[in-house]
N, C-alpha and C positions, 0 to 999 in steps of 0.2 A: 781511396781507402776503404770506401764503401764497397768496391768491386772486390777488394782482397777479402774483406769480411764475408761476403755472401758467395764467394766463389767456391764451387764443389769440386774443383780440380786441384769430396770435402774425407816420422816419429823420432828419431835421433837426428839432431842438426849436422849438417856437413858445412865444411869450410868451403868459400867459393873457388880456392884453387883446386880442391879435391873434386868439386862439382864441374869445373870447366875442362879438367883434365880428363875426366870420364864420360864427357857428355857427347863426344863425337859419335858419328855413325859406325856401327859395326856389322859386319856381313859374316854369315855363316853361323852355326852354333858353336860356341867355345865354352869349354869347362877348364877352369884352373882352381888350384888349391892354395890358399893363402899360407903365408909362411908361419903364423902363429899357430901352435899346436891345438890351441883350444878352439879355433875357428873351425867350422865346418867348411865343406865346398862351396866355392863361389861359382855359380853359374851364370854365363851371360847368354840369353836366349834372343837370337835374330835369325829371321828366315831369309833366304836370298830373293829378290823381287821375282815374281812370276812373270812369264812371258807377257809383253805387252803392257806391263805395269812396272814403273820405275820406283814404285813406293815398296820398301821391304815389308813382309808380312811376319808379324811376330805371334808365336804360339804363345796362347795363355797359360802360364804355369798351371800345373795340376791343382795346387794349393789354392789359388785364385779362381778356378773353375769351381772348386768344392765351396769357396765362400758366396760365389754367385748362386749356386745351387741352394745354399743353407737360407739364404735371404728370400730366396723365392719360394722356398717351402715353407716359410713361417706364416701362419694364420694371424698370430698376434705378436707385438713386439714392442717394447719400449726402451728408451735409453736417455740417460743424462748427457749432455756434450758440454765440453768446455772448449772455446775458441780463444786461442791466445796468438797476439801479434807481436813479433820481436823486431827490433831494429834492423836486425841482420841474423845471419845464421851463426854468428860467433857470440850472440847475446844470450845471456842466461836468465835474465829477468825480462818478462814480458812488459811492453808499454802499456798494453790494457788488455783485458779479459773479457769475454762476452759468454754468458751462459745461455745453453740453449737445450731443446727437448725434442724427441721424435717420438710418435707413437704410430702404430698400425693395427688395425682391427679389421680384419678380413681385407676388403678392397677399400677401406676407409683410410685416410691419412690425416694426420695432424703434425705440425711442425712449428716451433716457435723459437726464435732468437731475439733476445732482449725484449723489447715491447711489441714486436711484431709477430704474428701468428698466422698460419695457413692451414685451411681444413679444405681437403678434397674427399668427395663422396659422389654416389651416383647421381646426385642432383645438381652438381655444380662444384664451383670453386670459391672460397670465402677467404679474404685477407683483412685482418683486424689489425689496425696500426693503433695501440693506446697512446703512444706518444704524440701522434698527430691528430688522434681522435677521429679517425675515420674508418669506414668499414666499405670494402670494395667486394661485390658479389657478381659472379658470372653464373647464371644457371643454364645448365646444359642437360640435353638428354643423355642418358647412360650410353647409348650407342655412339654418341660424337664426342664423347668425354675422354677419349684415350689419349690425345694430346696433352690435355690438361692433367690427367692422372700421370702422364709421363714426366711432366714439369714438377708435379708434387713429389714423385719419387726422387728426382733430382735434389728437391729442396731438403732431402732426409740426410745431407751431409755424408752420403755414401758416392764414391766415385763410379762412374761407368768403366769397369777394368777394360771392356773390349775396345771402348773408345781411347781409352787411355794408352793402351797397347798400340793401336793402329797409328796412333800420333806421336809415339816414342820412337827414338833412335835405338834404344836397346833396353832390355829388362834385365834387371840382374837379381838372382835369389842369393841373399847373403847367408842363408842358413836359419836353423830355428836356435832360438836362445831364451832360456827360462820359459819354454812353452809359447814362444811368439815366433812366427815365421815373418821373415824380413825381406821385404821386395823394395826394389828401386827402379823407377823409370826416368831414364834421362831423356831429354827433349831439347836438344842445342838450339838456341835462337828464338825458342818459343817464349810465350809471357810467362809459362811456368816451367822452369828447366829441369827441376829435379823433383820427384814426387817420392816419399818414403812411405810404405805401407807396412804396418805390424798387424798381423793376423794371429787370433788364437788358434794354436794347431789342433786343438781338441773340438771346440765348438765351431770354429771356421768363421767366427764373427770378429768384426774389424775392433780393434783396441785403440789405434791411434794412427793418425796420418800427418805428415809433414809436407809442406810446399814451400820450395824456394823460388821466388820470382826472379826473373831476369834483372840482373844489377842495372843494365842499361835503361830499361823501361821503368824499373822501380828502384831508384838508388838508397831509398830510405824505407823502413818499415817493410822488408821484403820477404820476412818469413813469417809463416802461419802455422801453427800445431793445432790440431783437432784431436782432443782426447774423448774417448767413449767410456762411459762409467754408469755403473748400476743397470748394464743390459740385462732385460729379462724377455724370456721367449714365452712367459706365462705370466704377463702383468696383471694388475688389478686395474681395469679400465672402466671409464664412465661414458655411457652413450652421449652425454651431452658435449664432451669433448670434441665429437666428430660430426655435430649437427648445426646446421645453419640456424635452426629454431632457437637455439640458445642466444642468438643475437638478432634475429629476424622474424617476422610474421607475415603470413600471406593474408592481404585482405582484398576486398573488391577493387579498391583503389590501385592494388599492387603491393609491392613489398614494403614494409616499414619496420623501423626499429623497434625492438622491445623496449619496454621501459627503463630497464636498466642502462640503456644506450642511447637515451632520447637526445642527449647533447652531443652526439656524434654526427658527423656527415655521412650520409649514405650514397654510394655510388653504385649503380646498378648497369651492368653490360648485358644486353639481350642478345647482342649479335652473336650468330654462329661463327665459328672459325674453321 
């Protein structure tokens, strides 16, 4: 269950029959039109394997390329996130809900889900667990912090579209409805078999994601929906949200907790990775 909650691979529920029916591998680039007149063209995007490579190569749809570019160009960003876990894709009421938040200020990142927060800046990575009352700090030089920074970006509940495309059997663009572009990634036999993405056609920012987990591996609680709310590209940010100094202070004896967190356990990892 914890794996599902924190999984980032992070919007309309599909029935298992529909998912399994459409999750098989497809070759070539196919375009079909749905029977309903109100539906736009349904496009299946799959490329033939290149020579010497048995894995099909998928072209990332233009809309998702624009989404990647939009987030990459943001200097500041914030959003409130709601994570809902359902018994299955036919359920309409979530079993439980977790609230989360992400913030970005230049190359500094902050994310929080429930009582756990993560900060990544040029000086290191800080994880604050208010439920367990412990703080983990990994100080690193800016030059060697790229791996940790990548991990922080992945905790922002934004999926890696290129990785998702590479591991999918097919990508389906369902069309644009009410200003939202709807994409579906099918991955037969994988832990996550169906991923739905809804992207704002104007801002190219994520609005909603749904993950349907493999019924065989996760017979219960196998549907997760992540909703993005109050997204802002010009948020009112506070420097303290991105600073380890909010929680720690550097002394001659090394890192110590600030007075407000004196009853927390501090774990320091100085090792370079």
